[in-house]
N, C-alpha and C positions, 0 to 999 in steps of 0.2 A: 613474559612467555605468551605465546599465541594461544588462542582458543584451542587449535588443534593439538598443540603439545600439552595443555592442560588435561585434556581428555585421555591422551596416551599415558601421561604420568598417573592419572587416576587408575586407568585399566590395569597398568603394570602392578599396582599394588594389590589387585584382587588375587587372593589366595584360594585356589580350588583344592578341595579336600580329597576328591576322587582321583585316583591315578589315571582313568581313562580321559577325564577332563584336562589334566595336565598335560598328558600326551597330545591330546587333540590341539590344545593351545600352542604347544612346541612345534607340532608339525605345520600348523598355519603360519607360524613365524618364520619356519625354515623353508617354506614353500613345498611341502611334502603332502601326499594324500593322507587321510586319516580313516580309522575303522570306528564307525558308530557303535558304542556300548551302552550310553545312557542318553537321555533326551537332551542333556545339556552340552553334549559334545560338539554339535554343530555350532552353537554360539560361542564355545570356547575357541574352536578352530577359527572361526571368522574373526574373533578378536585377536588372534595372533596375527592374522593376516592384515588387519587394519593397522595394528601398532607397528608392524614392518614397513607397510607401503601405503597407509592411508593419509588423507589430509581433509580436513573440515574447514570451509571458509567461516569467519566470525559471523555470529547471527545479526550483527547490525548491518552487515553486507549482504549482497546477493547470495542466495542459498546455493551451496555446492559442496558435495562430498564425493571424493575420487579415491581410487586405489590403483596404483601403478604396477604394471607387471613387465617382465622381459621375455615371457615365452607363453606357451599355451596353457600354462597353469590357471591363466584368467578363466577359461572355460569350465575348468573343474570347479573354481571357486563360485563362479555364477551359477554352476548347477547346484551346489550346496544352498546358495541363496534362494534359488527358484524352488526348491524343496521346502524351505522355510517361508515361502510366499512373499519373498523380497528380492526378485529377480531385478537385477541392475541393467542399466544401458552399456553398451560396448561402444567404445570410441578410441581415439588416439590422441596423444598429446606428446609433442617432440618426438615423433616417430615410434612412441612406446604405446602398447595397448593399455587402456584404462577401463575400469568398471566406474560408473558414476550414477549419482542421483542429483537431480536439480530440485524436485519438489520438497518443501519443508517438511511435508508429513511424512514422506518415505525416509528422509534423513533422520527425523525424530524416531521413527520405528526401528531404523537399523541401529542407532545408538542405545535405544532401550534393549534390543535383542542381544547386543554383545556386552551389556552390564553398565551402560553409561546413562541410566535413567536420569541422574542427576542433571546432565547436560541437555537431556531432552526437555527437561522442565525450564532450563535457561533459554533454550531456543523458543520455546512456546511463550515465555514471557516477553522475549524481545519481539517476537511477532506481534504480540498484542500491543505493545507500545508503538511499534512501526504503524500499525493500523490505526491507532488513536491519532498519531501524529499525521497521518495521511488524511484521516477524517477532518481534522482541525484544519488542515490547509486547504482541502476542499470547500469547507464552511467560510474560511477567510477569503478564499478567492471568489466565492459566489457573493459574499457581502461587498467586496470590493467592485464586482462588476455591477451589482445592483446601485451602488453609489454611483458609479460613473454614468450609468444609464439615466438616474434620477438627475444628476447634474446637467447632462446634456439635454434632457427634456426641460428643466427649468430654464436653461439658457435660451433654448428656442422659444419658450413662451415668452420670456423677458423681451426677446428680440422683436418678435411680433407685436407685443404691447408698445414698445417704444417706437416702432414704425407707425402704428396707428396714431400714436400721440403726435409724432412729427407731421403726419399727413392730415392732422385735424380731423381724424375719423373717429377718435376715441370716444367722443361724447355722443356718437351715434349708436354705441353699443347698447343692447338691451341691458337693463339693470342687473340681472343675475350674471351676465357676463363681465359687467364693469366691476362688480363686487369681488369676483374672482381674480380679475386683472389688478385691482387695487392691492388685494392680499398678496399676490405674487411679487409685486414691485416692491412692497414693503417688506417681504420676507423671501427673498431669492433663494435661501439655502433650505427651506422647509420642504418636507415631503408632502405629497398629496394629502395623505392621512392627516398630518398635522394642519394643513391649510383648510380642510374640509371641516375641522373641528371649530375653526374660527368664523365660519360663515354664520350669519343671522338665522338661517334655517338650514342645519347641516344636511348634507345629502351623502350618498354613498360615494365611494372612491371612483367607481366607474363614471358616476354622475359628474363629478368635478373634472374627471379626465376628459369627458365628452365636451364640456364647457370650454377647456383650454384648446382642444382640438378645433372647435368651432372659431375661436379666436384667431387661431392660426390659418385656418381656411379663409377667413375673412381678409386677413392681411395678405395672404398669397393671391386671393382674387383681385385686390387693389393694386398689387405689384404688376 
């Protein structure tokens, strides 16, 4: 069964004790106006409307709740929702007027209003899971991009050092640049943080980065 069908089955099993609530529910289901007697009547009425004409997309997909109509009853229903502080948007689908919500918070409020709080919690749980997955993907993508940058930078450094060796300019480098160059050629996969820890006199990350930039500048100048 679908998420929407599960909600409707759950709602159909709710037994209202007050005659006015049962009447409001049946009027909503049959597409008729109702008379408010108690504070629960509006929710019961909208519950009947939803069971007859509503649909909710699964929480793992994009959010969406719609109710489809065939006549101007749509405006009466939206008036009831507006009085309850939950006015929906009006649109069309397959040439039929619909009331709809896209925002997850409004869908959650609507389900709670008509008595399906259990499914509001399911939606909220799925939203947290989606956010956690999204955050994990962002972190993973950032880490991958950072590794790519490191690899490109290390390759550029090794290329510059190899060029200086080939042109017999390597021996002319200052001792601090030569030390960095030796470490890079011996450890092409290491990060700057790891390399600076191997220096005889460790320096900051920006300091070792500056030394490699200097090596690249020297190689570019010779080219």
